[in-house]
LOVEX-731692 format. One record per residue (C-alpha): y, z, x; chain. Coordinates in Angstrom, 2 decimals. Last residue first. Example, Ala and Ser with C-alpha at 12.3 -4.5 7.8 and 13.67 -1.06 7.14 Angstrom:
BEGIN
((-1.06,7.14,13.67),A)
((-4.50,7.80,12.30),A)
# end
This chain:
BEGIN
((-0.92,-18.01,9.90),A)
((2.33,-18.38,7.98),A)
((4.07,-15.17,6.97),A)
((2.30,-13.31,4.22),A)
((4.02,-12.46,0.93),A)
((2.07,-9.60,-0.66),A)
((2.79,-8.33,-4.19),A)
((0.36,-5.43,-4.56),A)
((-0.20,-3.71,-7.90),A)
((-1.59,-0.18,-7.95),A)
((-2.89,1.82,-10.88),A)
((-4.24,5.35,-11.18),A)
((-2.76,6.80,-7.98),A)
((-3.19,10.58,-7.95),A)
((-0.76,13.50,-8.37),A)
((-1.79,14.27,-11.94),A)
((-1.24,10.68,-13.05),A)
((0.51,8.10,-10.88),A)
((1.43,4.43,-11.31),A)
((2.12,2.57,-8.07),A)
((3.89,-0.74,-7.46),A)
((3.58,-2.11,-3.93),A)
((6.14,-4.64,-2.72),A)
((5.29,-6.67,0.31),A)
((6.53,-8.67,3.28),A)
((3.45,-9.58,5.26),A)
((2.93,-10.05,9.00),A)
((-0.14,-10.96,11.08),A)
((0.02,-10.11,14.77),A)
((-1.99,-11.81,17.47),A)
((-4.67,-9.91,19.40),A)
((-7.48,-12.10,18.08),A)
((-6.03,-15.58,17.68),A)
((-3.76,-16.77,14.88),A)
((-4.02,-20.37,13.61),A)
((-6.10,-19.32,10.61),A)
((-7.46,-15.84,11.29),A)
((-9.00,-14.98,14.68),A)
((-10.68,-11.57,15.06),A)
((-9.34,-8.11,16.03),A)
((-5.99,-9.04,14.51),A)
((-2.96,-6.81,14.92),A)
((-1.59,-6.01,11.49),A)
((2.03,-5.73,10.42),A)
((3.25,-4.75,6.97),A)
((6.89,-4.88,5.90),A)
((7.39,-2.61,2.94),A)
((9.01,-2.25,-0.49),A)
((7.68,0.75,-2.40),A)
((7.74,0.82,-6.20),A)
((7.03,4.10,-7.95),A)
((6.05,4.85,-11.56),A)
((5.40,8.41,-12.73),A)
((8.92,8.81,-14.12),A)
((11.06,6.03,-12.76),A)
((10.99,5.23,-9.08),A)
((12.49,2.90,-6.52),A)
((11.72,3.05,-2.82),A)
((13.04,0.98,0.07),A)
((12.29,-0.49,3.49),A)
((9.09,1.23,4.56),A)
((7.75,-0.24,7.79),A)
((3.99,-0.21,7.49),A)
((1.53,-0.43,10.35),A)
((-1.80,-1.94,11.26),A)
((-4.31,-1.65,14.08),A)
((-7.31,-3.42,15.63),A)
((-7.73,-5.42,12.44),A)
((-10.75,-7.37,11.15),A)
((-13.49,-4.78,11.81),A)
((-11.40,-1.92,10.36),A)
((-10.58,-4.18,7.40),A)
((-14.24,-4.02,6.35),A)
((-14.03,-0.22,5.96),A)
((-10.94,-0.58,3.79),A)
((-12.67,-3.29,1.74),A)
((-15.66,-1.02,1.06),A)
((-13.38,1.84,0.00),A)
((-11.36,-0.46,-2.28),A)
((-14.61,-1.74,-3.80),A)
((-15.68,1.80,-4.70),A)
((-12.21,2.67,-6.07),A)
((-12.00,-0.28,-8.46),A)
((-10.74,-3.64,-7.42),A)
((-8.86,-6.61,-8.90),A)
((-8.13,-9.62,-6.74),A)
((-5.71,-12.51,-6.26),A)
((-6.75,-16.08,-6.94),A)
((-5.44,-17.47,-3.64),A)
((-6.53,-14.37,-1.75),A)
((-5.39,-14.50,1.86),A)
((-2.25,-16.60,1.30),A)
((-1.32,-14.67,-1.86),A)
((-2.32,-14.21,-5.50),A)
((-1.52,-10.72,-6.88),A)
((-3.64,-7.82,-5.70),A)
((-4.53,-5.43,-8.49),A)
((-5.81,-1.97,-7.57),A)
((-7.59,0.10,-10.20),A)
((-7.99,3.84,-10.48),A)
((-10.81,5.48,-12.50),A)
((-11.71,8.06,-9.81),A)
((-8.02,8.94,-9.29),A)
((-6.76,7.59,-5.98),A)
((-5.15,9.38,-3.01),A)
((-8.59,10.64,-1.90),A)
((-9.55,6.99,-1.29),A)
((-6.92,6.83,1.44),A)
((-8.07,10.15,2.93),A)
((-11.71,9.03,3.00),A)
((-10.77,5.66,4.52),A)
((-8.81,7.15,7.43),A)
((-7.86,4.01,9.37),A)
((-4.75,5.75,10.76),A)
((-2.42,3.08,9.34),A)
((-4.17,3.36,5.96),A)
((-3.78,7.15,6.00),A)
((-0.08,6.72,6.84),A)
((0.37,4.42,3.83),A)
((-1.21,6.98,1.47),A)
((0.80,9.83,2.99),A)
((4.03,7.88,2.41),A)
((3.01,7.15,-1.20),A)
((2.24,10.81,-1.87),A)
((5.55,11.95,-0.33),A)
((7.40,9.37,-2.42),A)
((5.67,10.64,-5.54),A)
((6.65,14.23,-4.71),A)
((10.24,13.27,-3.97),A)
((10.44,11.53,-7.34),A)
((9.03,14.62,-9.09),A)
((11.52,16.90,-7.31),A)
((14.43,14.68,-8.29),A)
((13.28,14.64,-11.92),A)
((12.94,18.45,-11.95),A)
((16.41,18.92,-10.40),A)
((17.87,16.76,-13.15),A)
((19.05,13.36,-12.19),A)
((22.70,12.43,-12.76),A)
((23.40,12.49,-9.01),A)
((21.23,9.44,-8.53),A)
((18.68,9.83,-5.79),A)
((18.67,7.70,-2.66),A)
((15.84,7.19,-0.22),A)
((16.44,4.84,2.69),A)
((13.54,4.66,5.08),A)
# end
């Protein structure tokens, strides 16, 4: 993970950026661990997640917190594990973009991939925060062929 702060930032701005990065890292770690309650705890009750069109969801998706929780539980039956490699962060105020490589080991076949094969996506996740919680999330997922 490469995190760089401009020297022109005030100490308060640098601290806020570090706080948002810490929140985003914890969020991704909770997903890797399969801890649905902890993931959902990262969201404000009125949060929304927008998934832009991709290979898995041709029309994209828009979810509230309840649907996100249900989808996280469902993913536990589809994946035996998953991980995020964080490549870069960029932030401004309460807005944070995280560029990641995601890898998931399949528990069931998907497309041409068999159970046990790895699915890979190159992604950018844009977060908006209020009071230390995610209020809006946009996922830009580019899946490798499967």
